[in-house]
All heavy atoms as a GROMACS GRO file, in nm:
protein
  567
    1MET      N    1   0.832  -0.043   1.278
    1MET     CA    2   0.788  -0.063   1.142
    1MET      C    3   0.633  -0.043   1.138
    1MET      O    4   0.562  -0.099   1.204
    1MET     CB    5   0.828  -0.198   1.097
    1MET     CG    6   0.971  -0.219   1.070
    1MET     SD    7   1.022  -0.373   0.987
    1MET     CE    8   0.896  -0.475   0.980
    2LYS      N    9   0.589   0.042   1.034
    2LYS     CA   10   0.447   0.064   1.024
    2LYS      C   11   0.415   0.015   0.884
    2LYS      O   12   0.491   0.023   0.781
    2LYS     CB   13   0.435   0.217   1.029
    2LYS     CG   14   0.294   0.264   1.020
    2LYS     CD   15   0.297   0.418   1.036
    2LYS     CE   16   0.154   0.475   1.028
    2LYS     NZ   17   0.160   0.620   1.045
    3THR      N   18   0.295  -0.050   0.877
    3THR     CA   19   0.254  -0.107   0.744
    3THR      C   20   0.156  -0.008   0.687
    3THR      O   21   0.098   0.074   0.757
    3THR     CB   22   0.192  -0.246   0.750
    3THR    OG1   23   0.071  -0.235   0.833
    3THR    CG2   24   0.291  -0.343   0.821
    4LEU      N   25   0.122  -0.028   0.552
    4LEU     CA   26   0.028   0.050   0.484
    4LEU      C   27  -0.114   0.038   0.551
    4LEU      O   28  -0.196   0.133   0.543
    4LEU     CB   29   0.033   0.022   0.333
    4LEU     CG   30  -0.067   0.108   0.246
    4LEU    CD1   31  -0.019   0.251   0.256
    4LEU    CD2   32  -0.061   0.063   0.109
    5LYS      N   33  -0.142  -0.077   0.609
    5LYS     CA   34  -0.262  -0.094   0.668
    5LYS      C   35  -0.298  -0.004   0.781
    5LYS      O   36  -0.411   0.026   0.810
    5LYS     CB   37  -0.271  -0.249   0.716
    5LYS     CG   38  -0.406  -0.287   0.773
    5LYS     CD   39  -0.387  -0.432   0.829
    5LYS     CE   40  -0.508  -0.456   0.931
    5LYS     NZ   41  -0.483  -0.563   1.013
    6GLU      N   42  -0.193   0.042   0.850
    6GLU     CA   43  -0.198   0.119   0.969
    6GLU      C   44  -0.209   0.275   0.946
    6GLU      O   45  -0.226   0.355   1.034
    6GLU     CB   46  -0.081   0.087   1.060
    6GLU     CG   47  -0.078  -0.053   1.114
    6GLU     CD   48   0.057  -0.101   1.164
    6GLU    OE1   49   0.154  -0.009   1.173
    6GLU    OE2   50   0.075  -0.212   1.206
    7VAL      N   51  -0.186   0.307   0.817
    7VAL     CA   52  -0.178   0.453   0.779
    7VAL      C   53  -0.325   0.504   0.769
    7VAL      O   54  -0.422   0.438   0.734
    7VAL     CB   55  -0.116   0.465   0.637
    7VAL    CG1   56  -0.121   0.608   0.593
    7VAL    CG2   57   0.027   0.418   0.651
    8HIS      N   58  -0.343   0.625   0.822
    8HIS     CA   59  -0.472   0.685   0.831
    8HIS      C   60  -0.508   0.760   0.696
    8HIS      O   61  -0.417   0.803   0.623
    8HIS     CB   62  -0.486   0.782   0.940
    8HIS     CG   63  -0.459   0.730   1.083
    8HIS    ND1   64  -0.553   0.650   1.139
    8HIS    CD2   65  -0.360   0.736   1.170
    8HIS    CE1   66  -0.503   0.606   1.255
    8HIS    NE2   67  -0.387   0.657   1.271
    9VAL      N   68  -0.641   0.783   0.671
    9VAL     CA   69  -0.688   0.852   0.550
    9VAL      C   70  -0.624   0.993   0.544
    9VAL      O   71  -0.625   1.060   0.645
    9VAL     CB   72  -0.840   0.856   0.548
    9VAL    CG1   73  -0.892   0.939   0.438
    9VAL    CG2   74  -0.898   0.714   0.544
   10GLY      N   75  -0.574   1.032   0.421
   10GLY     CA   76  -0.521   1.164   0.408
   10GLY      C   77  -0.377   1.172   0.424
   10GLY      O   78  -0.309   1.274   0.405
   11GLU      N   79  -0.311   1.061   0.473
   11GLU     CA   80  -0.165   1.065   0.493
   11GLU      C   81  -0.087   1.032   0.365
   11GLU      O   82  -0.146   0.952   0.293
   11GLU     CB   83  -0.121   0.966   0.606
   11GLU     CG   84  -0.156   1.019   0.746
   11GLU     CD   85  -0.095   0.923   0.842
   11GLU    OE1   86   0.027   0.917   0.864
   11GLU    OE2   87  -0.177   0.847   0.911
   12THR      N   88   0.029   1.077   0.344
   12THR     CA   89   0.118   1.038   0.231
   12THR      C   90   0.234   0.967   0.298
   12THR      O   91   0.298   1.025   0.394
   12THR     CB   92   0.165   1.158   0.154
   12THR    OG1   93   0.050   1.212   0.101
   12THR    CG2   94   0.255   1.112   0.038
   13VAL      N   95   0.274   0.859   0.255
   13VAL     CA   96   0.387   0.780   0.306
   13VAL      C   97   0.471   0.737   0.203
   13VAL      O   98   0.437   0.738   0.081
   13VAL     CB   99   0.344   0.648   0.389
   13VAL    CG1  100   0.272   0.703   0.522
   13VAL    CG2  101   0.254   0.566   0.309
   14LYS      N  102   0.593   0.694   0.240
   14LYS     CA  103   0.697   0.638   0.141
   14LYS      C  104   0.727   0.490   0.174
   14LYS      O  105   0.742   0.452   0.291
   14LYS     CB  106   0.822   0.722   0.154
   14LYS     CG  107   0.932   0.687   0.049
   14LYS     CD  108   1.056   0.776   0.062
   14LYS     CE  109   1.054   0.882  -0.028
   14LYS     NZ  110   1.175   0.960  -0.028
   15VAL      N  111   0.730   0.414   0.063
   15VAL     CA  112   0.754   0.267   0.076
   15VAL      C  113   0.899   0.233   0.122
   15VAL      O  114   0.987   0.288   0.057
   15VAL     CB  115   0.713   0.190  -0.054
   15VAL    CG1  116   0.746   0.041  -0.038
   15VAL    CG2  117   0.571   0.206  -0.093
   16GLN      N  118   0.918   0.162   0.237
   16GLN     CA  119   1.047   0.127   0.275
   16GLN      C  120   1.091  -0.012   0.215
   16GLN      O  121   1.192  -0.025   0.170
   16GLN     CB  122   1.050   0.116   0.424
   16GLN     CG  123   1.106   0.238   0.499
   16GLN     CD  124   1.129   0.212   0.649
   16GLN    OE1  125   1.044   0.157   0.713
   16GLN    NE2  126   1.239   0.258   0.682
   17LYS      N  127   0.996  -0.103   0.231
   17LYS     CA  128   1.026  -0.243   0.178
   17LYS      C  129   0.897  -0.320   0.165
   17LYS      O  130   0.798  -0.287   0.215
   17LYS     CB  131   1.127  -0.315   0.248
   17LYS     CG  132   1.069  -0.362   0.399
   17LYS     CD  133   1.186  -0.438   0.462
   17LYS     CE  134   1.123  -0.494   0.597
   17LYS     NZ  135   1.226  -0.580   0.670
   18LEU      N  136   0.897  -0.421   0.093
   18LEU     CA  137   0.790  -0.519   0.070
   18LEU      C  138   0.827  -0.657   0.139
   18LEU      O  139   0.934  -0.700   0.116
   18LEU     CB  140   0.760  -0.549  -0.078
   18LEU     CG  141   0.734  -0.427  -0.161
   18LEU    CD1  142   0.724  -0.472  -0.313
   18LEU    CD2  143   0.610  -0.357  -0.116
   19THR      N  144   0.727  -0.704   0.228
   19THR     CA  145   0.767  -0.828   0.304
   19THR      C  146   0.712  -0.953   0.244
   19THR      O  147   0.737  -1.062   0.292
   19THR     CB  148   0.711  -0.820   0.442
   19THR    OG1  149   0.573  -0.790   0.441
   19THR    CG2  150   0.777  -0.697   0.518
   20GLY      N  151   0.627  -0.941   0.136
   20GLY     CA  152   0.572  -1.063   0.075
   20GLY      C  153   0.687  -1.143  -0.001
   20GLY      O  154   0.784  -1.097  -0.016
   21GLU      N  155   0.642  -1.268  -0.043
   21GLU     CA  156   0.736  -1.351  -0.110
   21GLU      C  157   0.670  -1.408  -0.240
   21GLU      O  158   0.547  -1.421  -0.246
   21GLU     CB  159   0.782  -1.467  -0.023
   21GLU     CG  160   0.869  -1.424   0.095
   21GLU     CD  161   0.936  -1.528   0.173
   21GLU    OE1  162   0.925  -1.652   0.109
   21GLU    OE2  163   0.979  -1.513   0.279
   22GLY      N  164   0.760  -1.438  -0.325
   22GLY     CA  165   0.723  -1.512  -0.455
   22GLY      C  166   0.618  -1.431  -0.535
   22GLY      O  167   0.635  -1.310  -0.555
   23PRO      N  168   0.511  -1.494  -0.589
   23PRO     CA  169   0.418  -1.437  -0.675
   23PRO      C  170   0.345  -1.318  -0.620
   23PRO      O  171   0.309  -1.225  -0.686
   23PRO     CB  172   0.318  -1.546  -0.715
   23PRO     CG  173   0.380  -1.661  -0.660
   23PRO     CD  174   0.489  -1.638  -0.566
   24VAL      N  175   0.328  -1.317  -0.485
   24VAL     CA  176   0.248  -1.211  -0.430
   24VAL      C  177   0.330  -1.087  -0.433
   24VAL      O  178   0.275  -0.974  -0.461
   24VAL     CB  179   0.209  -1.253  -0.271
   24VAL    CG1  180   0.145  -1.132  -0.205
   24VAL    CG2  181   0.124  -1.375  -0.277
   25LYS      N  182   0.452  -1.097  -0.387
   25LYS     CA  183   0.548  -0.982  -0.391
   25LYS      C  184   0.550  -0.922  -0.536
   25LYS      O  185   0.555  -0.807  -0.566
   25LYS     CB  186   0.683  -1.024  -0.344
   25LYS     CG  187   0.785  -0.897  -0.329
   25LYS     CD  188   0.904  -0.936  -0.262
   25LYS     CE  189   1.006  -0.827  -0.253
   25LYS     NZ  190   1.124  -0.862  -0.180
   26ARG      N  191   0.560  -1.012  -0.631
   26ARG     CA  192   0.580  -0.968  -0.775
   26ARG      C  193   0.453  -0.893  -0.825
   26ARG      O  194   0.457  -0.804  -0.890
   26ARG     CB  195   0.596  -1.106  -0.862
   26ARG     CG  196   0.613  -1.080  -1.004
   26ARG     CD  197   0.755  -1.040  -1.040
   26ARG     NE  198   0.751  -0.899  -1.098
   26ARG     CZ  199   0.860  -0.826  -1.098
   26ARG    NH1  200   0.973  -0.863  -1.065
   26ARG    NH2  201   0.848  -0.711  -1.155
   27ARG      N  202   0.338  -0.944  -0.782
   27ARG     CA  203   0.207  -0.878  -0.820
   27ARG      C  204   0.205  -0.739  -0.761
   27ARG      O  205   0.165  -0.646  -0.826
   27ARG     CB  206   0.094  -0.966  -0.772
   27ARG     CG  207  -0.035  -0.909  -0.819
   27ARG     CD  208  -0.149  -1.007  -0.787
   27ARG     NE  209  -0.164  -1.050  -0.645
   27ARG     CZ  210  -0.217  -0.970  -0.547
   27ARG    NH1  211  -0.272  -0.856  -0.574
   27ARG    NH2  212  -0.221  -1.015  -0.431
   28ILE      N  213   0.248  -0.718  -0.636
   28ILE     CA  214   0.249  -0.592  -0.572
   28ILE      C  215   0.339  -0.489  -0.653
   28ILE      O  216   0.315  -0.387  -0.668
   28ILE     CB  217   0.280  -0.605  -0.420
   28ILE    CG1  218   0.168  -0.672  -0.349
   28ILE    CG2  219   0.315  -0.465  -0.366
   28ILE    CD1  220   0.199  -0.703  -0.202
   29MET      N  221   0.457  -0.538  -0.678
   29MET     CA  222   0.562  -0.467  -0.760
   29MET      C  223   0.505  -0.436  -0.899
   29MET      O  224   0.531  -0.324  -0.948
   29MET     CB  225   0.686  -0.544  -0.770
   29MET     CG  226   0.764  -0.553  -0.634
   29MET     SD  227   0.915  -0.650  -0.634
   29MET     CE  228   1.007  -0.544  -0.726
   30ASP      N  229   0.431  -0.530  -0.956
   30ASP     CA  230   0.374  -0.504  -1.088
   30ASP      C  231   0.273  -0.388  -1.087
   30ASP      O  232   0.248  -0.320  -1.189
   30ASP     CB  233   0.317  -0.634  -1.150
   30ASP     CG  234   0.420  -0.727  -1.201
   30ASP    OD1  235   0.532  -0.688  -1.206
   30ASP    OD2  236   0.390  -0.835  -1.223
   31MET      N  237   0.211  -0.366  -0.984
   31MET     CA  238   0.113  -0.263  -0.956
   31MET      C  239   0.183  -0.126  -0.938
   31MET      O  240   0.116  -0.018  -0.931
   31MET     CB  241   0.017  -0.279  -0.839
   31MET     CG  242  -0.071  -0.397  -0.855
   31MET     SD  243  -0.196  -0.416  -0.729
   31MET     CE  244  -0.118  -0.523  -0.612
   32GLY      N  245   0.315  -0.120  -0.934
   32GLY     CA  246   0.388   0.010  -0.922
   32GLY      C  247   0.429   0.037  -0.780
   32GLY      O  248   0.485   0.143  -0.754
   33ILE      N  249   0.421  -0.066  -0.690
   33ILE     CA  250   0.444  -0.036  -0.548
   33ILE      C  251   0.589  -0.090  -0.534
   33ILE      O  252   0.606  -0.210  -0.521
   33ILE     CB  253   0.352  -0.102  -0.449
   33ILE    CG1  254   0.210  -0.041  -0.475
   33ILE    CG2  255   0.395  -0.064  -0.311
   33ILE    CD1  256   0.105  -0.114  -0.402
   34THR      N  257   0.689   0.001  -0.537
   34THR     CA  258   0.834  -0.036  -0.512
   34THR      C  259   0.892   0.047  -0.407
   34THR      O  260   0.839   0.148  -0.375
   34THR     CB  261   0.905  -0.022  -0.650
   34THR    OG1  262   0.892   0.109  -0.701
   34THR    CG2  263   0.853  -0.120  -0.757
   35LYS      N  264   1.015   0.007  -0.360
   35LYS     CA  265   1.085   0.088  -0.263
   35LYS      C  266   1.101   0.234  -0.305
   35LYS      O  267   1.143   0.267  -0.417
   35LYS     CB  268   1.215   0.018  -0.234
   35LYS     CG  269   1.296   0.089  -0.119
   35LYS     CD  270   1.423   0.016  -0.098
   35LYS     CE  271   1.493   0.090   0.016
   35LYS     NZ  272   1.617   0.021   0.046
   36GLY      N  273   1.066   0.331  -0.217
   36GLY     CA  274   1.089   0.475  -0.240
   36GLY      C  275   0.967   0.545  -0.304
   36GLY      O  276   0.974   0.671  -0.293
   37VAL      N  277   0.874   0.472  -0.344
   37VAL     CA  278   0.755   0.541  -0.405
   37VAL      C  279   0.665   0.601  -0.303
   37VAL      O  280   0.655   0.545  -0.189
   37VAL     CB  281   0.680   0.449  -0.504
   37VAL    CG1  282   0.605   0.343  -0.433
   37VAL    CG2  283   0.588   0.523  -0.595
   38GLU      N  284   0.598   0.713  -0.330
   38GLU     CA  285   0.505   0.774  -0.232
   38GLU      C  286   0.368   0.721  -0.258
   38GLU      O  287   0.323   0.712  -0.369
   38GLU     CB  288   0.511   0.924  -0.237
   38GLU     CG  289   0.633   0.974  -0.187
   38GLU     CD  290   0.634   1.131  -0.163
   38GLU    OE1  291   0.541   1.197  -0.212
   38GLU    OE2  292   0.723   1.185  -0.102
   39ILE      N  293   0.290   0.694  -0.148
   39ILE     CA  294   0.154   0.644  -0.158
   39ILE      C  295   0.066   0.740  -0.072
   39ILE      O  296   0.101   0.769   0.043
   39ILE     CB  297   0.140   0.509  -0.098
   39ILE    CG1  298   0.224   0.407  -0.179
   39ILE    CG2  299  -0.005   0.462  -0.096
   39ILE    CD1  300   0.231   0.272  -0.128
   40TYR      N  301  -0.043   0.787  -0.135
   40TYR     CA  302  -0.137   0.873  -0.063
   40TYR      C  303  -0.265   0.783  -0.030
   40TYR      O  304  -0.319   0.727  -0.122
   40TYR     CB  305  -0.169   1.000  -0.144
   40TYR     CG  306  -0.286   1.081  -0.090
   40TYR    CD1  307  -0.278   1.152   0.024
   40TYR    CD2  308  -0.415   1.078  -0.155
   40TYR    CE1  309  -0.377   1.224   0.075
   40TYR    CE2  310  -0.518   1.149  -0.100
   40TYR     CZ  311  -0.499   1.227   0.012
   40TYR     OH  312  -0.601   1.304   0.064
   41VAL      N  313  -0.298   0.778   0.089
   41VAL     CA  314  -0.416   0.698   0.133
   41VAL      C  315  -0.548   0.782   0.115
   41VAL      O  316  -0.566   0.880   0.190
   41VAL     CB  317  -0.411   0.645   0.269
   41VAL    CG1  318  -0.532   0.565   0.314
   41VAL    CG2  319  -0.291   0.562   0.292
   42ARG      N  320  -0.631   0.756   0.014
   42ARG     CA  321  -0.751   0.829  -0.025
   42ARG      C  322  -0.871   0.791   0.078
   42ARG      O  323  -0.935   0.883   0.119
   42ARG     CB  324  -0.788   0.807  -0.169
   42ARG     CG  325  -0.694   0.857  -0.266
   42ARG     CD  326  -0.745   0.867  -0.406
   42ARG     NE  327  -0.860   0.956  -0.414
   42ARG     CZ  328  -0.968   0.921  -0.476
   42ARG    NH1  329  -0.983   0.813  -0.527
   42ARG    NH2  330  -1.065   1.008  -0.470
   43LYS      N  331  -0.896   0.664   0.084
   43LYS     CA  332  -1.007   0.625   0.172
   43LYS      C  333  -0.993   0.481   0.206
   43LYS      O  334  -0.930   0.401   0.134
   43LYS     CB  335  -1.145   0.661   0.114
   43LYS     CG  336  -1.159   0.608  -0.020
   43LYS     CD  337  -1.301   0.647  -0.071
   43LYS     CE  338  -1.318   0.642  -0.221
   43LYS     NZ  339  -1.444   0.675  -0.274
   44VAL      N  340  -1.060   0.440   0.320
   44VAL     CA  341  -1.061   0.307   0.360
   44VAL      C  342  -1.210   0.264   0.373
   44VAL      O  343  -1.298   0.342   0.426
   44VAL     CB  344  -0.990   0.297   0.500
   44VAL    CG1  345  -0.996   0.152   0.552
   44VAL    CG2  346  -0.858   0.338   0.480
   45ALA      N  347  -1.247   0.150   0.332
   45ALA     CA  348  -1.384   0.102   0.336
   45ALA      C  349  -1.421   0.092   0.491
   45ALA      O  350  -1.338   0.071   0.574
   45ALA     CB  351  -1.394  -0.036   0.274
   46PRO      N  352  -1.546   0.089   0.513
   46PRO     CA  353  -1.598   0.089   0.656
   46PRO      C  354  -1.538  -0.028   0.735
   46PRO      O  355  -1.518  -0.016   0.854
   46PRO     CB  356  -1.751   0.064   0.646
   46PRO     CG  357  -1.777   0.132   0.514
   46PRO     CD  358  -1.662   0.104   0.419
   47LEU      N  359  -1.528  -0.149   0.677
   47LEU     CA  360  -1.467  -0.256   0.752
   47LEU      C  361  -1.322  -0.269   0.739
   47LEU      O  362  -1.259  -0.373   0.775
   47LEU     CB  363  -1.542  -0.392   0.713
   47LEU     CG  364  -1.696  -0.395   0.745
   47LEU    CD1  365  -1.752  -0.525   0.692
   47LEU    CD2  366  -1.716  -0.381   0.894
   48GLY      N  367  -1.257  -0.169   0.668
   48GLY     CA  368  -1.107  -0.165   0.652
   48GLY      C  369  -1.054  -0.253   0.531
   48GLY      O  370  -0.941  -0.246   0.506
   49ASP      N  371  -1.146  -0.301   0.455
   49ASP     CA  372  -1.096  -0.371   0.331
   49ASP      C  373  -1.193  -0.338   0.211
   49ASP      O  374  -1.304  -0.370   0.225
   49ASP     CB  375  -1.112  -0.530   0.367
   49ASP     CG  376  -1.018  -0.602   0.272
   49ASP    OD1  377  -0.944  -0.551   0.209
   49ASP    OD2  378  -1.033  -0.734   0.275
   50PRO      N  379  -1.150  -0.283   0.109
   50PRO     CA  380  -1.011  -0.250   0.071
   50PRO      C  381  -0.971  -0.114   0.110
   50PRO      O  382  -1.044  -0.036   0.154
   50PRO     CB  383  -1.018  -0.266  -0.077
   50PRO     CG  384  -1.154  -0.224  -0.120
   50PRO     CD  385  -1.238  -0.264  -0.002
   51VAL      N  386  -0.842  -0.079   0.089
   51VAL     CA  387  -0.788   0.047   0.113
   51VAL      C  388  -0.762   0.119  -0.027
   51VAL      O  389  -0.707   0.050  -0.118
   51VAL     CB  390  -0.649   0.032   0.184
   51VAL    CG1  391  -0.583   0.166   0.204
   51VAL    CG2  392  -0.661  -0.040   0.318
   52GLU      N  393  -0.814   0.238  -0.046
   52GLU     CA  394  -0.798   0.296  -0.182
   52GLU      C  395  -0.675   0.405  -0.168
   52GLU      O  396  -0.678   0.481  -0.081
   52GLU     CB  397  -0.929   0.374  -0.220
   52GLU     CG  398  -0.923   0.417  -0.368
   52GLU     CD  399  -1.060   0.471  -0.413
   52GLU    OE1  400  -1.148   0.388  -0.408
   52GLU    OE2  401  -1.052   0.580  -0.448
   53VAL      N  402  -0.588   0.387  -0.260
   53VAL     CA  403  -0.462   0.477  -0.258
   53VAL      C  404  -0.437   0.541  -0.393
   53VAL      O  405  -0.491   0.493  -0.489
   53VAL     CB  406  -0.335   0.394  -0.211
   53VAL    CG1  407  -0.349   0.338  -0.069
   53VAL    CG2  408  -0.305   0.292  -0.303
   54THR      N  409  -0.362   0.639  -0.390
   54THR     CA  410  -0.311   0.698  -0.519
   54THR      C  411  -0.161   0.687  -0.516
   54THR      O  412  -0.092   0.717  -0.422
   54THR     CB  413  -0.347   0.850  -0.512
   54THR    OG1  414  -0.492   0.868  -0.508
   54THR    CG2  415  -0.302   0.914  -0.656
   55ILE      N  416  -0.114   0.633  -0.630
   55ILE     CA  417   0.033   0.594  -0.644
   55ILE      C  418   0.064   0.613  -0.786
   55ILE      O  419  -0.005   0.579  -0.880
   55ILE     CB  420   0.060   0.451  -0.599
   55ILE    CG1  421   0.204   0.417  -0.613
   55ILE    CG2  422  -0.026   0.342  -0.672
   55ILE    CD1  423   0.231   0.298  -0.546
   56ARG      N  424   0.171   0.688  -0.813
   56ARG     CA  425   0.230   0.717  -0.940
   56ARG      C  426   0.120   0.782  -1.034
   56ARG      O  427   0.123   0.748  -1.154
   56ARG     CB  428   0.290   0.595  -1.002
   56ARG     CG  429   0.408   0.538  -0.929
   56ARG     CD  430   0.466   0.412  -1.006
   56ARG     NE  431   0.560   0.345  -0.920
   56ARG     CZ  432   0.690   0.356  -0.937
   56ARG    NH1  433   0.734   0.431  -1.040
   56ARG    NH2  434   0.771   0.289  -0.863
   57GLY      N  435   0.030   0.862  -0.978
   57GLY     CA  436  -0.067   0.929  -1.062
   57GLY      C  437  -0.200   0.848  -1.094
   57GLY      O  438  -0.281   0.887  -1.163
   58TYR      N  439  -0.218   0.735  -1.033
   58TYR     CA  440  -0.336   0.651  -1.060
   58TYR      C  441  -0.394   0.597  -0.930
   58TYR      O  442  -0.320   0.593  -0.832
   58TYR     CB  443  -0.314   0.538  -1.159
   58TYR     CG  444  -0.226   0.428  -1.119
   58TYR    CD1  445  -0.280   0.316  -1.067
   58TYR    CD2  446  -0.094   0.434  -1.137
   58TYR    CE1  447  -0.203   0.206  -1.025
   58TYR    CE2  448  -0.014   0.318  -1.097
   58TYR     CZ  449  -0.064   0.213  -1.039
   58TYR     OH  450   0.006   0.112  -1.003
   59GLU      N  451  -0.515   0.561  -0.929
   59GLU     CA  452  -0.584   0.518  -0.809
   59GLU      C  453  -0.577   0.363  -0.810
   59GLU      O  454  -0.599   0.292  -0.916
   59GLU     CB  455  -0.732   0.565  -0.813
   59GLU     CG  456  -0.740   0.718  -0.792
   59GLU     CD  457  -0.878   0.766  -0.812
   59GLU    OE1  458  -0.978   0.689  -0.820
   59GLU    OE2  459  -0.887   0.887  -0.822
   60LEU      N  460  -0.567   0.308  -0.696
   60LEU     CA  461  -0.554   0.157  -0.675
   60LEU      C  462  -0.621   0.117  -0.553
   60LEU      O  463  -0.608   0.182  -0.447
   60LEU     CB  464  -0.407   0.127  -0.669
   60LEU     CG  465  -0.359  -0.016  -0.649
   60LEU    CD1  466  -0.397  -0.094  -0.773
   60LEU    CD2  467  -0.206  -0.028  -0.624
   61SER      N  468  -0.686   0.002  -0.550
   61SER     CA  469  -0.744  -0.052  -0.436
   61SER      C  470  -0.668  -0.172  -0.396
   61SER      O  471  -0.647  -0.259  -0.478
   61SER     CB  472  -0.894  -0.091  -0.459
   61SER     OG  473  -0.975   0.023  -0.486
   62LEU      N  474  -0.630  -0.179  -0.269
   62LEU     CA  475  -0.554  -0.288  -0.223
   62LEU      C  476  -0.631  -0.366  -0.105
   62LEU      O  477  -0.695  -0.300  -0.019
   62LEU     CB  478  -0.423  -0.243  -0.157
   62LEU     CG  479  -0.319  -0.184  -0.256
   62LEU    CD1  480  -0.213  -0.111  -0.171
   62LEU    CD2  481  -0.263  -0.284  -0.339
   63ARG      N  482  -0.618  -0.496  -0.103
   63ARG     CA  483  -0.678  -0.574   0.004
   63ARG      C  484  -0.602  -0.551   0.129
   63ARG      O  485  -0.476  -0.511   0.130
   63ARG     CB  486  -0.676  -0.721  -0.028
   63ARG     CG  487  -0.761  -0.762  -0.145
   63ARG     CD  488  -0.750  -0.901  -0.170
   63ARG     NE  489  -0.623  -0.953  -0.187
   63ARG     CZ  490  -0.587  -1.061  -0.257
   63ARG    NH1  491  -0.674  -1.131  -0.313
   63ARG    NH2  492  -0.455  -1.085  -0.262
   64LYS      N  493  -0.662  -0.569   0.248
   64LYS     CA  494  -0.598  -0.560   0.372
   64LYS      C  495  -0.465  -0.646   0.382
   64LYS      O  496  -0.364  -0.600   0.435
   64LYS     CB  497  -0.686  -0.595   0.478
   64LYS     CG  498  -0.696  -0.487   0.587
   64LYS     CD  499  -0.780  -0.523   0.708
   64LYS     CE  500  -0.913  -0.601   0.686
   64LYS     NZ  501  -0.989  -0.615   0.816
   65ALA      N  502  -0.487  -0.770   0.330
   65ALA     CA  503  -0.371  -0.854   0.345
   65ALA      C  504  -0.250  -0.815   0.265
   65ALA      O  505  -0.134  -0.823   0.298
   65ALA     CB  506  -0.415  -0.999   0.287
   66ASP      N  507  -0.278  -0.742   0.152
   66ASP     CA  508  -0.169  -0.689   0.060
   66ASP      C  509  -0.109  -0.566   0.133
   66ASP      O  510   0.014  -0.548   0.120
   66ASP     CB  511  -0.213  -0.656  -0.079
   66ASP     CG  512  -0.250  -0.782  -0.159
   66ASP    OD1  513  -0.207  -0.887  -0.128
   66ASP    OD2  514  -0.326  -0.761  -0.261
   67ALA      N  515  -0.196  -0.483   0.191
   67ALA     CA  516  -0.146  -0.358   0.262
   67ALA      C  517  -0.052  -0.387   0.370
   67ALA      O  518   0.033  -0.322   0.409
   67ALA     CB  519  -0.269  -0.265   0.304
   68GLU      N  520  -0.076  -0.510   0.435
   68GLU     CA  521   0.014  -0.550   0.555
   68GLU      C  522   0.146  -0.578   0.513
   68GLU      O  523   0.237  -0.575   0.586
   68GLU     CB  524  -0.055  -0.675   0.626
   68GLU     CG  525  -0.158  -0.638   0.708
   68GLU     CD  526  -0.233  -0.770   0.782
   68GLU    OE1  527  -0.231  -0.873   0.716
   68GLU    OE2  528  -0.266  -0.758   0.898
   69MET      N  529   0.170  -0.622   0.385
   69MET     CA  530   0.301  -0.656   0.332
   69MET      C  531   0.386  -0.532   0.292
   69MET      O  532   0.507  -0.554   0.260
   69MET     CB  533   0.280  -0.752   0.211
   69MET     CG  534   0.215  -0.875   0.246
   69MET     SD  535   0.203  -0.984   0.087
   69MET     CE  536   0.086  -1.098   0.140
   70ILE      N  537   0.330  -0.417   0.298
   70ILE     CA  538   0.394  -0.300   0.252
   70ILE      C  539   0.446  -0.218   0.368
   70ILE      O  540   0.366  -0.159   0.441
   70ILE     CB  541   0.312  -0.213   0.157
   70ILE    CG1  542   0.265  -0.298   0.034
   70ILE    CG2  543   0.387  -0.088   0.112
   70ILE    CD1  544   0.152  -0.231  -0.040
   71VAL      N  545   0.571  -0.216   0.400
   71VAL     CA  546   0.627  -0.147   0.514
   71VAL      C  547   0.654   0.000   0.468
   71VAL      O  548   0.721   0.028   0.372
   71VAL     CB  549   0.762  -0.203   0.562
   71VAL    CG1  550   0.818  -0.124   0.676
   71VAL    CG2  551   0.729  -0.358   0.605
   72VAL      N  552   0.608   0.100   0.549
   72VAL     CA  553   0.614   0.244   0.505
   72VAL      C  554   0.679   0.324   0.615
   72VAL      O  555   0.690   0.277   0.734
   72VAL     CB  556   0.479   0.298   0.470
   72VAL    CG1  557   0.418   0.235   0.352
   72VAL    CG2  558   0.386   0.289   0.585
   73GLU      N  559   0.718   0.444   0.584
   73GLU     CA  560   0.777   0.536   0.680
   73GLU      C  561   0.697   0.668   0.678
   73GLU      O  562   0.645   0.706   0.577
   73GLU     CB  563   0.922   0.560   0.660
   73GLU     CG  564   0.966   0.604   0.511
   73GLU     CD  565   1.107   0.629   0.496
   73GLU    OE1  566   1.186   0.572   0.570
   73GLU    OE2  567   1.146   0.697   0.404
   0.00000   0.00000   0.00000
């Protein structure tokens, strides 16, 4: 299992599942990150936090902690 945090810049991945629970998982889903959606990793900050991605046609910045909850393939 690979998480979004481990994906390199320039890669496109597909979401397999979300591992968070409760309000955290709901917030991630509200941002448009759901099972089966494709995510393109645009850039990563020098210290790894945040990760900037393109999803469903818009740009989004995710914290490292949130990116760890997204399992991708």
